[in-house]
N, C-alpha and C positions, 0 to 999 in steps of 0.2 A: 636540259631542265629550265626551260624558259619561264616556268611558273615562279622560280626562285627570285626573279627580278622584282616581283611584287611584294616580297617580304617587307622591305622598308615601309611601303604604303600600308600594309596590314598592321604593322606595329603602330604607325601613326593613327590609323583608325581606332585601334585599341586605346591609344592615348586620348583621343576625343571622347571615347566612351567612359573614360575615368573622370571626366568633368563632373558628371552628376554625382557619383559617389564622393568626390572631394567636397563639393558644396554641401551635400547631405551631412557628411561627417562634421564639417564646420558648424552648420546650423544646429546639429544635434549635440554640440559640445563634446564631440569625440576627437579631440585635437591630436592625440597621438596617431590615431587612424588617419586623420587628414594629412598629417606630415608624412606618414608612411606612403600614402597614395600619391602625394605630391612628389616624393622622392622616386617612386616607381615611374611616374610620368616623366620626370627629369631624366632618369636613366634611359628610359625608352627613347627619348628624344636623341640622346647621344648615340644609342645603339642603331637607330634607323639611319641617322646621319653617317655614322661610320660605315655601315653596310652599303649604303647608296654610293658613297665615295670610293670605298675600297674595291668594290666589285663592279663599279660602273652602272649600278642599278638606279641611276637618277632619271627623273622624268619631270615633265612640266607639271603633271598631276601631283607628283610627290612634293614638289616645291610649294604648290598651292596648299595641299593638305597639311604640310608641316607648318606653314605660316598660320593657317587657320586653327590648327590644334593649339599652338602657342597662344593665339589670341583668345580662343574660347576658355582655355584653362586660366589664364591670367586675369582676364576681365571678370570671369565668374568668381574667381577667388577674391578679387578686390571688391566686387559687389557684396559678397558674403561678409568680408571683413568690415566693410562700411556698415552693413546691417548690424553687425555685432559691435559697432562703435569703436573699432580699432583705428580706422582711417577716416579722414573727412570726405564728405561727398564731393567737394570740389576736386580733390585728387583723382577720385574714381572717374568723375566727369571728364577731366583732362586726359586721362589714359584712354577712355572710351572715344573721346573726340579725335585724338590722334589716329586711333585705329579706323574710325569711320572715314577720316580724310584719306588715309592710305588705301583702304579697301575700296572706297568709293572712287578715288582717283584711278586705281588699277582697273576697276570695272569700266569706267568711262573711257580710259585709254584703250583697253582691250576691245570695247565695242565700236569706238569711233576711229581709231587710228591703226593699231596692229596688235597682235597677240602679245601679252605681257608674260615674260618669264621672270618669276620672282627672284630678285637679286638683293638680298638684305645688305644694307651698307654697314660699315664698321660701327658707326654710332647707333644704328638700329639694333645691332647685336648687343652692344653695350647696354642699351636701354632695356632690352629683353632680360639680360643677365641681372641688371639692377632691380627690375620689377620682380624677378624670381626671388632674389635675396630679400627684398622688402616684404614680399608676401610671406615668405618663410619666417622672417623675423616677427611679422605680425601674428602668425599662428603660434609661434613659440611664446611670444609675449602674452597672448591671450590665454593659453592653456597649460604652459609648461613652467616657464620661469619669467619673471619680469625682465624686459629688455630696457636698458637706460633710455630715457626719452630723448636724450641728445643723439643717440645712435639711430633711433627711429627717424628723428627729424633730419639727420644728415642724409640718410638713404632716401627719405621722401624728397628732399630738395635735389638730390642727384637724379632721381627719377624725373622730376619736373624739368630740370635742365635738359636731360637727354630726350625727353618727350618733345620739347620745342626744337632742339637741334635736329633730331632724326626726322621729325615732320617737315622741317624746312628743307632738309637734304632731299627728301622724296619729292616734294613739290617742285623744287628747283630742277632736279634731275629729269623728272617726267615732263615738266613744262618745257624744258629745253628740247627734249626729244620730240615733243609734239610740234614745237615751233619749227624745228629742223625738217620734220616730215612735211609740214605745211609749205615750207619754202621749196622743197624738192618735188612737190606733187604737181 
């Protein structure tokens, strides 16, 4: 049953397809639906990761798709929450800039040096987790119950800190790899 090894990738593609409905639900002020869809996306991320690791169904494509699915969902959600005046534009721009640096660096490295296998760092995983929590808190605050501003601010600054740290880790890691490859070429 070799087709089964593609199940994690199919789940990831379905998660990417949830981005549009999540954004629509937010902009249509259907916050309960937005949170439900966001939860489905989060659970699907855990399920595809579990299946890939448990059964050895990992692939380079799966790693790339998984990272892109997270980026699409989070960036789109933050843009919608900025549009709805929940978060400041500078925060969204910072999150987007980090992703552009990482994806652009990965593409450049892949094109000029060697194939990239996505390897999220611990601080990058923490950043993604904090972004998910902050986005969820923003939706809860917007449409379900007010969240204390100190809590939103604390998570916002935690995201800012991990955006800078994770971006620096990636630039350093891939910069060193590129320099090492250049010395050995």
